[in-house]
C-alpha positions as CSV (number, residue, x, y, z in Angstrom):
1,M,-1.1,-11.4,-39.3
2,N,2.3,-11.1,-40.9
3,E,3.2,-8.2,-43.3
4,T,2.4,-10.2,-46.5
5,Q,-1.0,-11.2,-45.2
6,F,-1.7,-7.6,-44.1
7,I,-0.8,-6.2,-47.6
8,E,-2.9,-8.9,-49.3
9,A,-5.9,-8.1,-47.0
10,T,-5.6,-4.4,-47.6
11,E,-5.3,-4.7,-51.3
12,A,-8.4,-6.9,-51.4
13,L,-10.2,-4.3,-49.3
14,M,-9.2,-1.5,-51.7
15,D,-10.3,-3.6,-54.7
16,D,-13.6,-4.2,-53.0
17,I,-14.1,-0.5,-52.4
18,E,-13.5,0.3,-56.0
19,D,-16.0,-2.4,-57.1
20,A,-18.6,-1.2,-54.6
21,L,-18.2,2.4,-55.8
22,E,-18.6,1.4,-59.4
23,R,-21.8,-0.6,-58.5
24,S,-23.2,2.3,-56.5
25,G,-23.5,4.6,-59.5
26,L,-21.9,7.4,-57.6
27,D,-20.1,9.9,-59.7
28,A,-16.7,9.7,-58.0
29,D,-13.1,9.8,-59.3
30,I,-11.0,7.1,-57.7
31,D,-7.2,7.5,-57.7
32,R,-5.1,4.8,-56.2
33,S,-1.4,5.4,-55.6
34,G,0.6,3.0,-53.5
35,N,-1.0,2.8,-50.0
36,V,-3.5,5.6,-50.6
37,M,-6.9,5.7,-52.3
38,N,-8.4,9.2,-52.9
39,I,-12.1,9.3,-53.7
40,E,-13.2,12.6,-55.0
41,F,-16.8,13.7,-55.6
42,D,-18.3,16.3,-58.0
43,N,-18.7,18.7,-55.1
44,G,-14.9,18.7,-54.5
45,E,-15.1,16.7,-51.3
46,Q,-12.7,13.8,-50.8
47,V,-12.6,10.6,-48.8
48,V,-9.2,9.0,-48.3
49,V,-8.6,5.4,-47.5
50,N,-5.0,4.4,-46.7
51,R,-3.0,1.4,-45.5
52,H,-0.9,2.2,-42.5
53,G,1.7,-0.6,-42.2
54,P,3.4,0.2,-38.9
55,T,0.1,-0.3,-37.0
56,Q,-1.4,-2.8,-39.5
57,Q,-4.5,-0.6,-39.8
58,M,-6.6,0.9,-42.5
59,W,-7.4,4.6,-42.1
60,L,-10.5,6.4,-43.4
61,A,-10.5,10.2,-43.5
62,S,-12.8,13.0,-44.7
63,R,-13.6,16.5,-43.6
64,R,-15.8,14.8,-41.0
65,G,-12.7,13.3,-39.3
66,G,-10.7,10.1,-39.3
67,L,-11.1,6.5,-38.2
68,H,-8.7,3.7,-37.8
69,F,-9.6,0.0,-38.5
70,S,-7.8,-3.2,-37.4
71,F,-8.5,-6.6,-38.8
72,K,-10.3,-8.7,-36.2
73,E,-12.4,-11.8,-36.4
74,G,-12.4,-11.7,-40.2
75,Q,-13.4,-8.1,-40.7
76,W,-12.1,-4.5,-40.4
77,L,-13.3,-3.0,-37.2
78,C,-12.9,0.6,-35.9
79,T,-10.4,0.8,-33.1
80,R,-12.6,3.2,-31.1
81,T,-16.1,2.0,-31.7
82,S,-15.8,-1.5,-33.1
83,E,-18.0,-0.4,-36.1
84,D,-17.6,-2.3,-39.3
85,F,-15.5,-0.6,-42.0
86,W,-18.3,-0.8,-44.6
87,K,-20.8,0.9,-42.3
88,A,-18.3,3.6,-41.5
89,L,-17.4,4.1,-45.2
90,S,-21.1,4.2,-46.2
91,E,-21.8,6.8,-43.5
92,T,-18.8,8.9,-44.4
93,I,-19.6,8.9,-48.1
94,S,-23.3,9.7,-47.3
95,G,-22.2,12.7,-45.4
96,V,-19.9,13.9,-48.2
97,C,-22.6,13.3,-50.9
98,G,-25.5,14.6,-49.0
99,R,-27.6,11.5,-49.7
100,R,-27.8,8.0,-48.2
101,V,-25.3,5.6,-49.6
102,A,-25.0,1.9,-48.6
103,L,-21.8,0.1,-49.8
104,S,-20.7,-3.4,-49.2
105,S,-18.1,-5.8,-50.4
């Protein structure tokens, strides 16, 4: 994947995340600035998603820790566990919110 394709893929993913959060009905503030998306919840907890160009990865971070995702076989997969990005995001946000959340593109 060249740099342009990487940027397009990550922008699409961030757009999809925003749309999924809006559909979910979660009360979250979303702030996108450049390569970084901060998602803040009423309890003050945050989830951060950011594009990391040098490694062509998407990073997902919260107080629970961080995960890195690479684009393989048409999806974003965790570099450690091969878990799908959407499953990891749903689990991360569920942990932050204290209730089950299922997000998808």
